Wavefront OBJ file of the C-alpha trace (Angstrom):
o trace
v -13.577 -134.236 -57.846
v -16.987 -136.011 -56.165
v -20.262 -135.816 -54.591
v -20.814 -138.014 -51.300
v -24.269 -138.416 -50.590
v -25.741 -139.867 -47.206
v -27.763 -139.770 -43.626
v -27.110 -139.112 -40.557
v -26.662 -142.633 -38.368
v -27.397 -146.177 -39.399
v -29.594 -146.799 -36.721
v -32.813 -145.640 -37.178
v -36.279 -148.455 -36.452
v -38.420 -146.672 -39.034
v -36.051 -147.487 -41.637
v -36.286 -150.897 -41.245
v -38.980 -152.594 -43.116
v -38.770 -149.272 -45.851
v -34.917 -148.717 -46.530
v -34.017 -151.564 -45.019
v -35.117 -155.177 -46.256
v -37.701 -156.723 -43.496
v -36.035 -159.654 -41.768
v -32.384 -158.018 -42.322
v -29.915 -158.647 -39.435
v -29.033 -155.349 -37.726
v -25.261 -156.028 -37.986
v -26.478 -155.941 -42.015
v -27.572 -152.535 -41.427
v -24.864 -150.703 -41.970
v -23.463 -153.069 -45.067
v -26.716 -151.842 -46.331
v -26.668 -148.646 -45.571
v -22.927 -148.366 -47.542
v -24.363 -150.122 -50.984
v -26.888 -147.396 -51.471
v -25.298 -144.011 -49.761
v -22.416 -142.978 -50.473
v -21.374 -141.406 -46.913
v -22.788 -141.193 -43.844
v -22.130 -138.513 -41.140
v -21.704 -140.291 -37.357
v -23.382 -138.635 -34.823
v -22.469 -140.986 -31.900
v -18.924 -139.429 -31.598
v -20.612 -136.584 -30.658
v -21.527 -137.776 -27.408
v -19.049 -140.023 -26.235
v -15.407 -141.765 -27.675
v -16.137 -144.398 -29.838
v -13.551 -148.013 -29.193
v -11.389 -148.468 -32.027
v -12.774 -151.588 -32.539
v -16.177 -150.743 -33.986
v -14.088 -148.093 -36.492
v -12.311 -151.256 -37.406
v -15.668 -153.052 -38.452
v -17.287 -150.177 -39.775
v -14.150 -150.201 -42.422
v -14.587 -153.669 -42.495
v -17.880 -153.424 -43.858
v -18.580 -150.960 -45.919
v -17.496 -150.673 -49.494
v -13.935 -149.646 -50.862
v -14.791 -146.108 -51.726
v -17.617 -145.542 -48.454
v -16.406 -142.956 -46.465
v -18.013 -141.736 -42.940
v -18.054 -137.932 -41.221
v -17.777 -137.511 -37.925
v -19.000 -135.125 -35.801
v -16.909 -133.701 -33.607
v -17.379 -134.266 -29.573
v -19.946 -131.872 -27.893
v -16.671 -131.636 -24.994
v -14.706 -129.929 -26.945
v -17.418 -127.176 -28.864
v -19.918 -126.513 -25.661
v -17.691 -124.375 -23.597
v -16.787 -120.617 -23.529
v -13.204 -120.753 -24.645
v -12.999 -122.889 -27.263
v -9.454 -121.762 -27.928
v -8.749 -124.643 -24.805
v -10.130 -127.455 -26.152
v -6.806 -128.507 -27.377
v -6.563 -131.624 -25.099
v -10.541 -132.961 -25.862
v -9.667 -132.439 -29.501
v -6.203 -134.909 -29.517
v -8.255 -137.325 -27.005
v -10.221 -137.215 -30.096
v -7.899 -138.156 -32.789
v -6.499 -140.451 -29.990
v -9.358 -142.075 -29.956
v -9.584 -145.041 -32.881
v -10.676 -142.339 -35.817
v -8.205 -142.694 -37.732
v -8.857 -146.514 -37.454
v -11.256 -145.979 -40.638
v -8.080 -145.068 -43.108
v -8.954 -143.810 -46.244
v -12.799 -143.989 -45.599
v -12.302 -140.793 -42.358
v -14.274 -137.993 -44.182
v -14.400 -134.255 -43.331
v -15.521 -133.627 -39.544
v -17.979 -131.786 -38.252
v -17.960 -129.014 -35.388
v -21.280 -128.483 -34.229
v -21.289 -124.703 -32.261
v -24.025 -124.469 -29.685
v -26.832 -122.047 -31.721
v -25.765 -120.369 -28.329
v -22.583 -119.699 -29.282
v -21.365 -115.759 -30.634
v -19.527 -115.074 -33.350
v -16.256 -113.874 -31.992
v -13.432 -113.762 -33.839
v -10.299 -114.203 -31.368
v -12.660 -117.602 -29.595
v -13.181 -119.045 -32.894
v -9.751 -118.107 -34.221
v -8.299 -119.719 -31.355
v -10.321 -122.642 -32.051
v -9.385 -123.038 -35.666
v -6.242 -122.554 -34.615
v -6.006 -126.000 -32.822
v -7.772 -128.604 -35.865
v -5.487 -130.943 -37.001
v -4.692 -130.660 -40.676
v -2.828 -133.738 -40.868
v -2.782 -136.993 -38.710
v -0.453 -140.354 -39.457
v 0.220 -138.551 -43.634
v -2.997 -137.757 -44.515
v -4.969 -134.883 -44.607
v -7.818 -133.815 -41.572
v -10.462 -131.977 -43.096
v -12.497 -130.175 -41.277
v -16.219 -128.415 -41.526
v -17.888 -126.050 -38.499
v -22.044 -125.823 -38.027
v -22.523 -122.434 -36.467
v -26.452 -121.549 -35.594
v -26.421 -118.216 -33.914
v -27.385 -114.984 -36.302
v -24.103 -113.391 -35.433
v -22.295 -115.823 -37.928
v -24.100 -114.151 -40.838
v -21.408 -112.444 -42.342
v -18.067 -111.969 -44.209
v -15.711 -112.336 -41.146
v -16.641 -115.559 -40.539
v -15.898 -116.342 -43.807
v -12.662 -114.469 -44.159
v -12.142 -116.523 -40.787
v -12.790 -120.166 -42.271
v -10.973 -119.517 -45.205
v -7.741 -118.815 -43.989
v -7.570 -121.745 -42.212
v -9.277 -124.008 -45.028
v -12.343 -124.900 -43.169
v -15.594 -125.556 -44.872
v -18.557 -123.468 -43.501
v -21.763 -125.889 -43.030
v -24.204 -125.371 -45.566
v -27.232 -126.042 -43.402
v -30.500 -125.146 -45.260
v -32.909 -124.489 -42.139
v -34.982 -122.360 -40.505
v -33.156 -122.259 -38.080
v -29.721 -121.116 -39.427
v -27.958 -118.614 -41.075
v -28.043 -119.862 -44.875
v -24.106 -119.832 -45.229
v -22.624 -119.960 -48.739
v -18.691 -119.802 -49.523
v -15.825 -121.638 -50.407
v -13.426 -121.715 -48.115
v -12.090 -124.850 -48.099
v -10.886 -127.057 -50.864
v -14.568 -129.228 -50.333
v -17.885 -128.347 -49.813
v -20.433 -130.063 -46.601
v -24.311 -129.135 -46.502
v -26.806 -130.621 -44.087
v -30.076 -130.535 -45.672
v -32.732 -130.541 -43.137
v -35.825 -130.039 -44.487
v -37.362 -133.761 -45.252
v -41.393 -133.865 -44.880
v -43.455 -136.723 -44.976
v -45.632 -136.193 -47.487
v -42.895 -136.382 -50.020
v -41.554 -139.714 -50.717
v -38.437 -137.828 -51.377
v -38.832 -135.793 -48.117
v -37.847 -133.358 -50.871
v -40.331 -132.440 -53.858
v -38.523 -133.495 -56.829
v -38.180 -129.644 -57.915
v -35.784 -128.851 -54.985
v -34.024 -131.952 -55.716
v -33.078 -130.821 -58.972
v -32.286 -127.703 -57.385
v -29.666 -129.104 -55.281
v -28.330 -131.470 -57.866
v -27.202 -128.230 -59.891
v -25.997 -126.411 -56.651
v -23.587 -129.222 -55.307
v -22.406 -130.268 -59.643
v -21.161 -125.506 -59.137
v -19.975 -125.561 -55.859
v -17.992 -128.784 -56.896
v -17.190 -127.269 -60.386
v -15.993 -124.137 -59.203
v -12.301 -124.858 -58.316
v -12.120 -128.897 -58.396
v -14.106 -129.606 -54.970
v -14.858 -132.324 -53.533
v -18.853 -132.651 -51.947
v -20.205 -134.159 -49.410
v -24.318 -133.512 -48.395
v -26.203 -135.105 -46.072
v -29.206 -135.629 -44.925
v -30.429 -134.669 -41.874
v -33.881 -133.949 -39.265
v -37.095 -132.881 -40.430
v -39.158 -136.581 -41.176
v -36.010 -138.586 -40.882
v -38.267 -141.969 -41.928
v -37.651 -140.024 -45.248
v -34.036 -139.422 -45.314
v -32.426 -142.373 -47.169
v -35.121 -141.779 -50.323
v -34.074 -138.004 -50.318
v -30.497 -139.734 -50.362
v -31.157 -141.924 -53.533
v -32.706 -139.465 -54.771
v -30.252 -137.397 -55.098
v -27.399 -139.758 -56.078
v -29.470 -140.476 -58.570
v -29.352 -136.927 -60.230
v -25.998 -137.067 -59.510
v -25.407 -139.957 -61.790
v -27.774 -138.787 -64.854
v -26.236 -136.931 -67.626
v -26.576 -133.155 -67.327
v -28.328 -131.337 -70.104
v -26.124 -128.786 -72.284
v -26.705 -125.400 -71.584
v -29.085 -124.021 -74.312
v -31.456 -126.825 -74.115
v -34.257 -124.296 -72.788
v -34.255 -126.419 -69.510
v -35.651 -123.111 -66.414
v -33.077 -121.148 -64.789
v -33.437 -121.702 -60.896
v -32.696 -119.571 -57.996
v -28.838 -119.370 -57.171
v -27.716 -119.950 -53.731
l 1 2 3 4 5 6 7 8 9 10 11 12 13 14 15 16 17 18 19 20 21 22 23 24 25 26 27 28 29 30 31 32 33 34 35 36 37 38 39 40 41 42 43 44 45 46 47 48 49 50 51 52 53 54 55 56 57 58 59 60 61 62 63 64 65 66 67 68 69 70 71 72 73 74 75 76 77 78 79 80 81 82 83 84 85 86 87 88 89 90 91 92 93 94 95 96 97 98 99 100 101 102 103 104 105 106 107 108 109 110 111 112 113 114 115 116 117 118 119 120 121 122 123 124 125 126 127 128 129 130 131 132 133 134 135 136 137 138 139 140 141 142 143 144 145 146 147 148 149 150 151 152 153 154 155 156 157 158 159 160 161 162 163 164 165 166 167 168 169 170 171 172 173 174 175 176 177 178 179 180 181 182 183 184 185 186 187 188 189 190 191 192 193 194 195 196 197 198 199 200 201 202 203 204 205 206 207 208 209 210 211 212 213 214 215 216 217 218 219 220 221 222 223 224 225 226 227 228 229 230 231 232 233 234 235 236 237 238 239 240 241 242 243 244 245 246 247 248 249 250 251 252 253 254 255 256 257 258 259 260 261 262
């Protein structure tokens, strides 16, 4: 199992001179980010198709063990009848995403906040998601923002198809935490400008503890991304969480305070 941590995208002007060294060429920003983080969630695939050459370049510019998560296109999820998205899903996978090879991580499908939970509609959509392409496993996660998704029936449906529920730390999303797949996917959206590491140290300790527990339950891989909030703090937050995973954990019974469980 592994827990990968990153941010959304790598092109963000406020990171220049802070996360990115002064004078670093823009063409080298991905290379720099991928050597300080362990994953990046690509937002551009949500808005439109990327070129196969772009995926090949991203693969070449990043370390061997780096992984990209891709947001599925809005043309797939922003529709009433999700079960009619099959052709759009196929176009997405034919657009070159498989050029990432082993660096292709989960696909995040982000539902509009106005989309309510409808088991038939969502079940038809989940059935369309490919489980393998070119002999390799494809993992999927879904983020749902409508309050009607906060029920066991949604989690049971995801579990049936082996799709991960996106764990979103946000006032605008129901906090759904459950093992619906063989990996977990978290999007942390509360970075604060007043905090040098985005999240307070105690909050990062809590998230590190939760992630370790989720990973240990069934040997799951994990993917954690700092998204939105004070985005200028996202790289520092990701690096701080990565450092916590690298540090040895304290054995039970050392007096370390017990934290709230999710």
